[in-house]
C-alpha positions, 0 to 999 in steps of 0.5 A: 499500499503506497502512502497516498492509499494509506492516507485515503484509508485513514481518512475513510476510517476517521469519517466512519468513526465521526458518523458513528459518533453522531448517529449513535442515537439514531436507529439505522436498522429499522428499530421502531421502539418509542417511535410512532407511539400510539395511544392504547384504545382498549386499556381495560381489555385483558389482552391489551398490548402495552409496549414501546409502541402503545402507550397508556394514558397518564390518568389511566387506573384500573377500576377493579384493583384488589390486594393480593393475599399476603400469603402469596405476595409482599405487602400491598401488592395489587392486581385487577380482580380476575388476575389477582384471583388467578395468581392466588390460585397459581401460588396456592397450587404451587405451595401444595407441591412444595413451591413458593411463588411470591408477587414482588411487584404488581400494579404501578401507576404512571407517576411511579413508573416515571420516577422509576425510569428516571432513577434508572437513567440517573444511576445506571444510564439511559441505555440501561434504562431503555433496555431494563425498564419502560418509559411512563405509560409504556409499562405493563404494570400500569394495566394491573395485569403484570406481576414480577415473582420470586421463588424460594431463593427470595430473589426475583432477579434470580428467579430463573435459578429458583426451584420454582421457575421450571414449574412456573414456566410450564404451568403459568398458562393454565392460570392465564399468565404468559412469560411476557419477555422470553429469551430470544424475542428481545427484538420483538418485545423491546425488552431484555429476557425477564424470567420473573415477569408474567402477564395475565391474558386469560386462559384461552389466549395464554394457552395459544401463546404457550403452545405456539411459543409466541409473544403478545406482539406476535399473537396480535400480528397473527390473530388480531 
């Protein structure tokens, strides 16, 4: 390589690095998360889709929230009545088999989610917050249908390594719950794999999603 060609190659590398720096926050590969955001028009539906495209209204609060029994949850954890009853049945049946499945995080309102997302951003950076949390209005927890669980190891973040995880993964759909953010589907859901996060959709739809290995987004695309 002669000197002229070498200098030209260096210039090309510099230009590429500059472009990468100034476009690092621009999606060049078709990622539509948090773009063209649409309001949720069926917030009370058990199959409501809330994600990085569909946003709940700031003032939305489910009108049938009930507190889960302390036998099956940390204190003052709420879900919508049908989801609460289903989760208590799930947790009770699991306990009969010697498992311990406890709700650690359930309903969160818009303003709580806003504070949580801002805390993640301030302490761990925006990239981490976008991957591991949701902007206000984009969290399923505001629906009152989502539940984060812990097992007998008392660590929701390590639920995958608990005794309870295999049972939960294979039986949650029988009670109307789905593993909402499964491994390998991150580009579809927009969230990293969360083995602790389950979402109530009712037994009929949960059965389809489980048997066909779908995400809720894929269910929408295929059936709705």
